[in-house]
All heavy atoms as TSV, in Angstrom:
chain	resi	resn	atom	element	x	y	z
A	1	MET	N	N	32.420	-3.428	-11.451
A	1	MET	CA	C	31.324	-2.521	-11.119
A	1	MET	C	C	30.017	-3.305	-11.146
A	1	MET	O	O	29.800	-4.151	-11.998
A	1	MET	CB	C	31.287	-1.375	-12.119
A	1	MET	CG	C	30.298	-0.314	-11.775
A	1	MET	SD	S	30.540	1.089	-12.881
A	1	MET	CE	C	29.251	2.103	-12.309
A	2	SER	N	N	29.140	-3.018	-10.194
A	2	SER	CA	C	27.890	-3.749	-10.121
A	2	SER	C	C	26.911	-3.265	-11.187
A	2	SER	O	O	26.971	-2.143	-11.657
A	2	SER	CB	C	27.273	-3.609	-8.731
A	2	SER	OG	O	27.018	-2.266	-8.446
A	3	GLU	N	N	26.005	-4.156	-11.529
A	3	GLU	CA	C	24.988	-3.867	-12.537
A	3	GLU	C	C	23.977	-2.867	-11.990
A	3	GLU	O	O	23.599	-2.915	-10.823
A	3	GLU	CB	C	24.278	-5.181	-12.883
A	3	GLU	CG	C	23.160	-5.032	-13.848
A	3	GLU	CD	C	22.436	-6.344	-14.082
A	3	GLU	OE1	O	22.927	-7.392	-13.657
A	3	GLU	OE2	O	21.362	-6.301	-14.675
A	4	ILE	N	N	23.558	-1.940	-12.840
A	4	ILE	CA	C	22.548	-0.960	-12.445
A	4	ILE	C	C	21.166	-1.568	-12.638
A	4	ILE	O	O	20.804	-1.969	-13.730
A	4	ILE	CB	C	22.688	0.352	-13.249
A	4	ILE	CG1	C	24.014	1.026	-12.895
A	4	ILE	CG2	C	21.521	1.282	-12.967
A	4	ILE	CD1	C	24.292	2.276	-13.674
A	5	ILE	N	N	20.425	-1.650	-11.546
A	5	ILE	CA	C	19.062	-2.172	-11.558
A	5	ILE	C	C	18.135	-1.026	-11.176
A	5	ILE	O	O	18.361	-0.340	-10.175
A	5	ILE	CB	C	18.899	-3.344	-10.565
A	5	ILE	CG1	C	19.826	-4.494	-10.960
A	5	ILE	CG2	C	17.453	-3.804	-10.509
A	5	ILE	CD1	C	19.855	-5.633	-9.978
A	6	ALA	N	N	17.112	-0.809	-11.954
A	6	ALA	CA	C	16.179	0.288	-11.704
A	6	ALA	C	C	15.427	0.075	-10.391
A	6	ALA	O	O	15.049	-1.036	-10.045
A	6	ALA	CB	C	15.190	0.412	-12.852
A	7	VAL	N	N	15.236	1.173	-9.683
A	7	VAL	CA	C	14.457	1.168	-8.450
A	7	VAL	C	C	13.110	1.789	-8.768
A	7	VAL	O	O	13.024	2.778	-9.489
A	7	VAL	CB	C	15.176	1.960	-7.342
A	7	VAL	CG1	C	14.349	2.006	-6.079
A	7	VAL	CG2	C	16.544	1.368	-7.056
A	8	ASP	N	N	12.051	1.208	-8.232
A	8	ASP	CA	C	10.695	1.685	-8.467
A	8	ASP	C	C	10.581	3.164	-8.067
A	8	ASP	O	O	10.827	3.510	-6.906
A	8	ASP	CB	C	9.722	0.843	-7.640
A	8	ASP	CG	C	8.270	1.191	-7.862
A	8	ASP	OD1	O	7.968	2.249	-8.469
A	8	ASP	OD2	O	7.414	0.402	-7.445
A	9	PRO	N	N	10.218	4.038	-9.015
A	9	PRO	CA	C	10.094	5.477	-8.712
A	9	PRO	C	C	9.109	5.776	-7.585
A	9	PRO	O	O	9.321	6.706	-6.809
A	9	PRO	CB	C	9.621	6.085	-10.032
A	9	PRO	CG	C	10.007	5.105	-11.073
A	9	PRO	CD	C	9.977	3.755	-10.413
A	10	GLU	N	N	8.052	4.998	-7.470
A	10	GLU	CA	C	7.077	5.217	-6.389
A	10	GLU	C	C	7.712	4.931	-5.026
A	10	GLU	O	O	7.421	5.614	-4.048
A	10	GLU	CB	C	5.837	4.355	-6.594
A	10	GLU	CG	C	4.989	4.811	-7.762
A	10	GLU	CD	C	3.736	3.976	-7.939
A	10	GLU	OE1	O	3.300	3.312	-6.979
A	10	GLU	OE2	O	3.195	3.985	-9.058
A	11	LEU	N	N	8.576	3.931	-4.979
A	11	LEU	CA	C	9.281	3.619	-3.738
A	11	LEU	C	C	10.208	4.766	-3.365
A	11	LEU	O	O	10.268	5.176	-2.199
A	11	LEU	CB	C	10.085	2.321	-3.896
A	11	LEU	CG	C	10.921	1.894	-2.700
A	11	LEU	CD1	C	10.043	1.630	-1.487
A	11	LEU	CD2	C	11.743	0.664	-3.049
A	12	LEU	N	N	10.899	5.317	-4.342
A	12	LEU	CA	C	11.814	6.430	-4.083
A	12	LEU	C	C	11.085	7.653	-3.533
A	12	LEU	O	O	11.639	8.399	-2.726
A	12	LEU	CB	C	12.572	6.800	-5.361
A	12	LEU	CG	C	13.544	5.742	-5.882
A	12	LEU	CD1	C	14.129	6.183	-7.209
A	12	LEU	CD2	C	14.637	5.464	-4.871
A	13	GLU	N	N	9.854	7.842	-3.950
A	13	GLU	CA	C	9.072	8.990	-3.484
A	13	GLU	C	C	8.704	8.893	-2.005
A	13	GLU	O	O	8.576	9.915	-1.333
A	13	GLU	CB	C	7.787	9.132	-4.303
A	13	GLU	CG	C	8.012	9.649	-5.698
A	13	GLU	CD	C	6.719	9.790	-6.478
A	13	GLU	OE1	O	5.646	9.942	-5.859
A	13	GLU	OE2	O	6.791	9.753	-7.717
A	14	ILE	N	N	8.548	7.686	-1.481
A	14	ILE	CA	C	8.100	7.537	-0.098
A	14	ILE	C	C	9.230	7.267	0.890
A	14	ILE	O	O	9.049	7.430	2.083
A	14	ILE	CB	C	7.015	6.449	0.044
A	14	ILE	CG1	C	7.538	5.085	-0.379
A	14	ILE	CG2	C	5.774	6.813	-0.733
A	14	ILE	CD1	C	6.605	3.932	-0.071
A	15	LEU	N	N	10.399	6.862	0.404
A	15	LEU	CA	C	11.513	6.580	1.310
A	15	LEU	C	C	12.086	7.870	1.890
A	15	LEU	O	O	12.221	8.879	1.195
A	15	LEU	CB	C	12.628	5.837	0.572
A	15	LEU	CG	C	12.397	4.370	0.285
A	15	LEU	CD1	C	13.560	3.807	-0.515
A	15	LEU	CD2	C	12.209	3.576	1.563
A	16	VAL	N	N	12.429	7.822	3.172
A	16	VAL	CA	C	13.106	8.922	3.839
A	16	VAL	C	C	14.269	8.343	4.636
A	16	VAL	O	O	14.320	7.147	4.918
A	16	VAL	CB	C	12.167	9.718	4.779
A	16	VAL	CG1	C	11.076	10.421	4.004
A	16	VAL	CG2	C	11.589	8.819	5.855
A	17	CYS	N	N	15.175	9.197	5.018
A	17	CYS	CA	C	16.310	8.779	5.832
A	17	CYS	C	C	15.786	8.284	7.182
A	17	CYS	O	O	15.010	8.987	7.844
A	17	CYS	CB	C	17.271	9.947	6.028
A	17	CYS	SG	S	18.642	9.563	7.136
A	18	PRO	N	N	16.194	7.095	7.614
A	18	PRO	CA	C	15.712	6.584	8.900
A	18	PRO	C	C	16.264	7.356	10.104
A	18	PRO	O	O	15.706	7.280	11.188
A	18	PRO	CB	C	16.198	5.130	8.919
A	18	PRO	CG	C	17.312	5.078	7.945
A	18	PRO	CD	C	17.037	6.130	6.916
A	19	VAL	N	N	17.310	8.122	9.907
A	19	VAL	CA	C	17.911	8.891	10.996
A	19	VAL	C	C	17.275	10.267	11.115
A	19	VAL	O	O	16.851	10.680	12.205
A	19	VAL	CB	C	19.441	9.028	10.794
A	19	VAL	CG1	C	20.057	9.923	11.856
A	19	VAL	CG2	C	20.108	7.668	10.779
A	20	THR	N	N	17.166	10.985	9.992
A	20	THR	CA	C	16.699	12.370	10.024
A	20	THR	C	C	15.259	12.553	9.548
A	20	THR	O	O	14.701	13.632	9.695
A	20	THR	CB	C	17.598	13.243	9.140
A	20	THR	OG1	O	17.481	12.801	7.779
A	20	THR	CG2	C	19.042	13.181	9.594
A	21	ARG	N	N	14.711	11.527	8.914
A	21	ARG	CA	C	13.345	11.581	8.343
A	21	ARG	C	C	13.227	12.621	7.223
A	21	ARG	O	O	12.155	13.158	6.967
A	21	ARG	CB	C	12.285	11.851	9.410
A	21	ARG	CG	C	12.248	10.833	10.511
A	21	ARG	CD	C	11.644	9.540	10.038
A	21	ARG	NE	N	11.456	8.620	11.155
A	21	ARG	CZ	C	11.982	7.412	11.199
A	21	ARG	NH1	N	12.728	6.988	10.230
A	21	ARG	NH2	N	11.759	6.639	12.218
A	22	THR	N	N	14.347	12.913	6.564
A	22	THR	CA	C	14.347	13.845	5.445
A	22	THR	C	C	14.383	13.078	4.124
A	22	THR	O	O	14.697	11.884	4.091
A	22	THR	CB	C	15.562	14.794	5.526
A	22	THR	OG1	O	16.764	14.019	5.572
A	22	THR	CG2	C	15.487	15.679	6.755
A	23	THR	N	N	14.076	13.782	3.044
A	23	THR	CA	C	14.060	13.142	1.730
A	23	THR	C	C	15.468	12.735	1.311
A	23	THR	O	O	16.470	13.258	1.807
A	23	THR	CB	C	13.466	14.083	0.659
A	23	THR	OG1	O	14.234	15.276	0.622
A	23	THR	CG2	C	12.015	14.402	0.954
A	24	LEU	N	N	15.515	11.792	0.393
A	24	LEU	CA	C	16.772	11.241	-0.097
A	24	LEU	C	C	16.966	11.581	-1.564
A	24	LEU	O	O	16.000	11.707	-2.312
A	24	LEU	CB	C	16.766	9.713	0.065
A	24	LEU	CG	C	16.621	9.216	1.501
A	24	LEU	CD1	C	16.238	7.747	1.510
A	24	LEU	CD2	C	17.891	9.452	2.279
A	25	LYS	N	N	18.202	11.690	-1.965
A	25	LYS	CA	C	18.556	11.933	-3.361
A	25	LYS	C	C	19.036	10.603	-3.954
A	25	LYS	O	O	19.888	9.935	-3.373
A	25	LYS	CB	C	19.677	12.979	-3.434
A	25	LYS	CG	C	20.149	13.266	-4.829
A	25	LYS	CD	C	21.282	14.286	-4.798
A	25	LYS	CE	C	21.972	14.333	-6.140
A	25	LYS	NZ	N	23.224	15.089	-6.085
A	26	TYR	N	N	18.474	10.232	-5.099
A	26	TYR	CA	C	18.817	8.973	-5.750
A	26	TYR	C	C	19.990	9.176	-6.693
A	26	TYR	O	O	19.924	9.977	-7.612
A	26	TYR	CB	C	17.594	8.448	-6.508
A	26	TYR	CG	C	17.799	7.173	-7.292
A	26	TYR	CD1	C	18.532	6.122	-6.786
A	26	TYR	CD2	C	17.223	7.025	-8.547
A	26	TYR	CE1	C	18.691	4.948	-7.503
A	26	TYR	CE2	C	17.371	5.854	-9.278
A	26	TYR	CZ	C	18.105	4.816	-8.748
A	26	TYR	OH	O	18.263	3.666	-9.464
A	27	ASP	N	N	21.063	8.444	-6.453
A	27	ASP	CA	C	22.221	8.454	-7.342
A	27	ASP	C	C	22.208	7.128	-8.087
A	27	ASP	O	O	22.668	6.103	-7.577
A	27	ASP	CB	C	23.513	8.619	-6.548
A	27	ASP	CG	C	24.749	8.708	-7.433
A	27	ASP	OD1	O	24.693	8.273	-8.601
A	27	ASP	OD2	O	25.773	9.211	-6.946
A	28	GLU	N	N	21.635	7.149	-9.297
A	28	GLU	CA	C	21.463	5.914	-10.065
A	28	GLU	C	C	22.798	5.277	-10.426
A	28	GLU	O	O	22.957	4.065	-10.324
A	28	GLU	CB	C	20.654	6.192	-11.333
A	28	GLU	CG	C	20.355	4.936	-12.126
A	28	GLU	CD	C	19.482	5.200	-13.339
A	28	GLU	OE1	O	19.330	6.366	-13.739
A	28	GLU	OE2	O	18.950	4.223	-13.879
A	29	LYS	N	N	23.754	6.084	-10.827
A	29	LYS	CA	C	25.051	5.548	-11.245
A	29	LYS	C	C	25.765	4.833	-10.092
A	29	LYS	O	O	26.305	3.748	-10.265
A	29	LYS	CB	C	25.932	6.666	-11.800
A	29	LYS	CG	C	27.241	6.182	-12.350
A	29	LYS	CD	C	28.035	7.300	-12.983
A	29	LYS	CE	C	29.345	6.776	-13.534
A	29	LYS	NZ	N	30.163	7.847	-14.082
A	30	ALA	N	N	25.749	5.447	-8.918
A	30	ALA	CA	C	26.415	4.855	-7.752
A	30	ALA	C	C	25.546	3.824	-7.039
A	30	ALA	O	O	26.024	3.126	-6.146
A	30	ALA	CB	C	26.808	5.950	-6.767
A	31	GLN	N	N	24.252	3.763	-7.421
A	31	GLN	CA	C	23.285	2.875	-6.768
A	31	GLN	C	C	23.253	3.146	-5.263
A	31	GLN	O	O	23.470	2.260	-4.428
A	31	GLN	CB	C	23.591	1.409	-7.073
A	31	GLN	CG	C	23.256	1.001	-8.505
A	31	GLN	CD	C	21.756	0.990	-8.755
A	31	GLN	OE1	O	21.070	0.057	-8.364
A	31	GLN	NE2	N	21.226	2.025	-9.369
A	32	GLU	N	N	22.962	4.418	-4.928
A	32	GLU	CA	C	22.881	4.855	-3.542
A	32	GLU	C	C	21.739	5.845	-3.364
A	32	GLU	O	O	21.359	6.526	-4.313
A	32	GLU	CB	C	24.167	5.565	-3.112
A	32	GLU	CG	C	25.383	4.695	-3.076
A	32	GLU	CD	C	26.631	5.446	-2.660
A	32	GLU	OE1	O	26.786	6.639	-3.021
A	32	GLU	OE2	O	27.455	4.833	-1.969
A	33	LEU	N	N	21.243	5.908	-2.148
A	33	LEU	CA	C	20.295	6.939	-1.739
A	33	LEU	C	C	21.035	7.826	-0.763
A	33	LEU	O	O	21.536	7.363	0.266
A	33	LEU	CB	C	19.059	6.324	-1.085
A	33	LEU	CG	C	18.164	5.527	-2.030
A	33	LEU	CD1	C	17.077	4.821	-1.238
A	33	LEU	CD2	C	17.558	6.429	-3.080
A	34	ILE	N	N	21.125	9.096	-1.078
A	34	ILE	CA	C	21.943	10.026	-0.312
A	34	ILE	C	C	21.082	10.860	0.623
A	34	ILE	O	O	20.094	11.463	0.202
A	34	ILE	CB	C	22.738	10.940	-1.260
A	34	ILE	CG1	C	23.670	10.075	-2.116
A	34	ILE	CG2	C	23.503	12.009	-0.492
A	34	ILE	CD1	C	24.303	10.795	-3.262
A	35	SER	N	N	21.490	10.872	1.879
A	35	SER	CA	C	20.871	11.745	2.881
A	35	SER	C	C	21.872	12.849	3.172
A	35	SER	O	O	22.841	12.644	3.908
A	35	SER	CB	C	20.546	10.975	4.161
A	35	SER	OG	O	20.123	11.887	5.165
A	36	GLU	N	N	21.633	14.014	2.593
A	36	GLU	CA	C	22.528	15.141	2.836
A	36	GLU	C	C	22.438	15.593	4.288
A	36	GLU	O	O	23.429	16.007	4.878
A	36	GLU	CB	C	22.216	16.268	1.862
A	36	GLU	CG	C	22.552	15.886	0.431
A	36	GLU	CD	C	22.194	16.960	-0.582
A	36	GLU	OE1	O	21.551	17.955	-0.228
A	36	GLU	OE2	O	22.571	16.784	-1.758
A	37	ALA	N	N	21.260	15.497	4.889
A	37	ALA	CA	C	21.068	15.919	6.279
A	37	ALA	C	C	21.887	15.059	7.245
A	37	ALA	O	O	22.460	15.570	8.212
A	37	ALA	CB	C	19.588	15.860	6.650
A	38	ALA	N	N	21.961	13.761	6.986
A	38	ALA	CA	C	22.719	12.858	7.854
A	38	ALA	C	C	24.170	12.703	7.404
A	38	ALA	O	O	25.000	12.181	8.147
A	38	ALA	CB	C	22.044	11.480	7.904
A	39	GLY	N	N	24.455	13.107	6.163
A	39	GLY	CA	C	25.810	12.979	5.645
A	39	GLY	C	C	26.207	11.552	5.320
A	39	GLY	O	O	27.363	11.173	5.488
A	40	VAL	N	N	25.223	10.763	4.861
A	40	VAL	CA	C	25.491	9.363	4.526
A	40	VAL	C	C	24.815	8.979	3.212
A	40	VAL	O	O	23.907	9.672	2.739
A	40	VAL	CB	C	25.014	8.396	5.641
A	40	VAL	CG1	C	25.760	8.634	6.938
A	40	VAL	CG2	C	23.521	8.488	5.853
A	41	ALA	N	N	25.264	7.864	2.656
A	41	ALA	CA	C	24.663	7.302	1.450
A	41	ALA	C	C	24.311	5.849	1.728
A	41	ALA	O	O	25.175	5.064	2.138
A	41	ALA	CB	C	25.629	7.398	0.274
A	42	TYR	N	N	23.046	5.522	1.534
A	42	TYR	CA	C	22.570	4.158	1.745
A	42	TYR	C	C	22.712	3.374	0.446
A	42	TYR	O	O	22.293	3.855	-0.612
A	42	TYR	CB	C	21.104	4.162	2.191
A	42	TYR	CG	C	20.890	4.865	3.502
A	42	TYR	CD1	C	20.484	6.194	3.544
A	42	TYR	CD2	C	21.122	4.215	4.702
A	42	TYR	CE1	C	20.302	6.852	4.748
A	42	TYR	CE2	C	20.948	4.865	5.917
A	42	TYR	CZ	C	20.531	6.178	5.929
A	42	TYR	OH	O	20.362	6.828	7.131
A	43	PRO	N	N	23.260	2.169	0.502
A	43	PRO	CA	C	23.450	1.394	-0.723
A	43	PRO	C	C	22.140	0.804	-1.246
A	43	PRO	O	O	21.198	0.576	-0.483
A	43	PRO	CB	C	24.401	0.276	-0.286
A	43	PRO	CG	C	24.094	0.071	1.162
A	43	PRO	CD	C	23.751	1.447	1.682
A	44	ILE	N	N	22.112	0.579	-2.543
A	44	ILE	CA	C	21.010	-0.146	-3.166
A	44	ILE	C	C	21.627	-1.426	-3.720
A	44	ILE	O	O	22.529	-1.369	-4.558
A	44	ILE	CB	C	20.354	0.672	-4.293
A	44	ILE	CG1	C	19.786	1.966	-3.724
A	44	ILE	CG2	C	19.274	-0.148	-4.999
A	44	ILE	CD1	C	19.273	2.934	-4.769
A	45	ARG	N	N	21.166	-2.550	-3.237
A	45	ARG	CA	C	21.713	-3.839	-3.650
A	45	ARG	C	C	20.641	-4.649	-4.361
A	45	ARG	O	O	19.606	-4.921	-3.789
A	45	ARG	CB	C	22.245	-4.602	-2.442
A	45	ARG	CG	C	23.391	-3.869	-1.763
A	45	ARG	CD	C	24.039	-4.691	-0.675
A	45	ARG	NE	N	25.066	-3.895	-0.022
A	45	ARG	CZ	C	25.157	-3.723	1.289
A	45	ARG	NH1	N	24.282	-4.306	2.088
A	45	ARG	NH2	N	26.104	-2.983	1.791
A	46	GLN	N	N	20.930	-4.994	-5.602
A	46	GLN	CA	C	20.009	-5.762	-6.441
A	46	GLN	C	C	18.630	-5.112	-6.485
A	46	GLN	O	O	17.603	-5.776	-6.427
A	46	GLN	CB	C	19.922	-7.208	-5.969
A	46	GLN	CG	C	21.242	-7.934	-6.062
A	46	GLN	CD	C	21.172	-9.367	-5.590
A	46	GLN	OE1	O	20.179	-9.806	-5.007
A	46	GLN	NE2	N	22.222	-10.111	-5.856
A	47	GLY	N	N	18.627	-3.775	-6.557
A	47	GLY	CA	C	17.383	-3.027	-6.667
A	47	GLY	C	C	16.671	-2.769	-5.363
A	47	GLY	O	O	15.606	-2.167	-5.338
A	48	VAL	N	N	17.271	-3.197	-4.233
A	48	VAL	CA	C	16.642	-3.040	-2.926
A	48	VAL	C	C	17.442	-2.053	-2.078
A	48	VAL	O	O	18.618	-2.304	-1.783
A	48	VAL	CB	C	16.547	-4.397	-2.189
A	48	VAL	CG1	C	15.931	-4.226	-0.810
A	48	VAL	CG2	C	15.769	-5.402	-3.013
A	49	PRO	N	N	16.838	-0.936	-1.668
A	49	PRO	CA	C	17.535	0.006	-0.795
A	49	PRO	C	C	17.802	-0.622	0.577
A	49	PRO	O	O	16.909	-1.208	1.186
A	49	PRO	CB	C	16.564	1.173	-0.660
A	49	PRO	CG	C	15.644	1.046	-1.828
A	49	PRO	CD	C	15.540	-0.427	-2.093
A	50	VAL	N	N	19.026	-0.508	1.049
A	50	VAL	CA	C	19.403	-1.010	2.364
A	50	VAL	C	C	19.444	0.202	3.301
A	50	VAL	O	O	20.401	0.957	3.314
A	50	VAL	CB	C	20.770	-1.729	2.329
A	50	VAL	CG1	C	21.141	-2.239	3.714
A	50	VAL	CG2	C	20.745	-2.868	1.319
A	51	MET	N	N	18.376	0.362	4.060
A	51	MET	CA	C	18.184	1.578	4.860
A	51	MET	C	C	18.647	1.386	6.312
A	51	MET	O	O	17.977	1.798	7.259
A	51	MET	CB	C	16.709	1.991	4.806
A	51	MET	CG	C	16.164	2.192	3.417
A	51	MET	SD	S	17.034	3.440	2.470
A	51	MET	CE	C	16.607	4.898	3.382
A	52	LEU	N	N	19.804	0.797	6.485
A	52	LEU	CA	C	20.385	0.601	7.803
A	52	LEU	C	C	21.587	1.531	7.951
A	52	LEU	O	O	22.478	1.532	7.109
A	52	LEU	CB	C	20.853	-0.851	7.983
A	52	LEU	CG	C	19.779	-1.931	7.836
A	52	LEU	CD1	C	20.410	-3.305	7.796
A	52	LEU	CD2	C	18.783	-1.817	8.972
A	53	ILE	N	N	21.616	2.290	9.037
A	53	ILE	CA	C	22.707	3.230	9.234
A	53	ILE	C	C	24.043	2.502	9.303
A	53	ILE	O	O	25.076	3.043	8.876
A	53	ILE	CB	C	22.463	4.130	10.479
A	53	ILE	CG1	C	23.424	5.312	10.506
A	53	ILE	CG2	C	22.535	3.312	11.752
A	53	ILE	CD1	C	23.256	6.318	9.398
A	54	GLU	N	N	24.051	1.260	9.775
A	54	GLU	CA	C	25.290	0.482	9.850
A	54	GLU	C	C	25.851	0.166	8.459
A	54	GLU	O	O	27.043	-0.098	8.308
A	54	GLU	CB	C	25.057	-0.846	10.592
A	54	GLU	CG	C	24.548	-0.713	12.004
A	54	GLU	CD	C	23.029	-0.551	12.065
A	54	GLU	OE1	O	22.318	-0.998	11.148
A	54	GLU	OE2	O	22.549	0.047	13.034
A	55	GLU	N	N	24.999	0.156	7.456
A	55	GLU	CA	C	25.407	-0.153	6.083
A	55	GLU	C	C	25.705	1.105	5.269
A	55	GLU	O	O	26.199	1.005	4.150
A	55	GLU	CB	C	24.308	-0.954	5.375
A	55	GLU	CG	C	24.027	-2.300	5.986
A	55	GLU	CD	C	25.149	-3.294	5.775
A	55	GLU	OE1	O	25.773	-3.270	4.682
A	55	GLU	OE2	O	25.418	-4.085	6.687
A	56	ALA	N	N	25.390	2.269	5.816
A	56	ALA	CA	C	25.553	3.519	5.071
A	56	ALA	C	C	27.024	3.926	4.994
A	56	ALA	O	O	27.815	3.653	5.903
A	56	ALA	CB	C	24.739	4.620	5.744
A	57	ARG	N	N	27.331	4.602	3.895
A	57	ARG	CA	C	28.675	5.138	3.676
A	57	ARG	C	C	28.664	6.606	4.085
A	57	ARG	O	O	27.779	7.361	3.705
A	57	ARG	CB	C	29.025	5.001	2.195
A	57	ARG	CG	C	30.338	5.603	1.778
A	57	ARG	CD	C	30.613	5.379	0.300
A	57	ARG	NE	N	29.700	6.111	-0.578
A	57	ARG	CZ	C	29.835	7.393	-0.914
A	57	ARG	NH1	N	30.838	8.110	-0.440
A	57	ARG	NH2	N	28.965	7.978	-1.730
A	58	LYS	N	N	29.671	7.009	4.872
A	58	LYS	CA	C	29.768	8.425	5.254
A	58	LYS	C	C	30.215	9.239	4.062
A	58	LYS	O	O	31.068	8.821	3.293
A	58	LYS	CB	C	30.742	8.605	6.416
A	58	LYS	CG	C	30.216	8.022	7.693
A	58	LYS	CD	C	31.085	8.372	8.857
A	58	LYS	CE	C	30.482	7.703	10.103
A	58	LYS	NZ	N	30.925	8.315	11.312
A	59	LEU	N	N	29.611	10.414	3.915
A	59	LEU	CA	C	29.964	11.302	2.802
A	59	LEU	C	C	31.097	12.233	3.193
A	59	LEU	O	O	31.336	12.508	4.322
A	59	LEU	CB	C	28.744	12.124	2.370
A	59	LEU	CG	C	27.564	11.312	1.883
A	59	LEU	CD1	C	26.399	12.241	1.572
A	59	LEU	CD2	C	27.923	10.519	0.652
């Protein structure tokens, strides 16, 4: 299991889904940003959100 690295709360407040432009839900344990509107979860790698739809996991 990968190490949990904190993501800057201010960054989380301004990030939106690049597909739907809706807010994201932060799943700290899974290290993902979830877009319920798009039905995907964007990974967070080494504390950096990877906001590419090609890298997102379908929910």
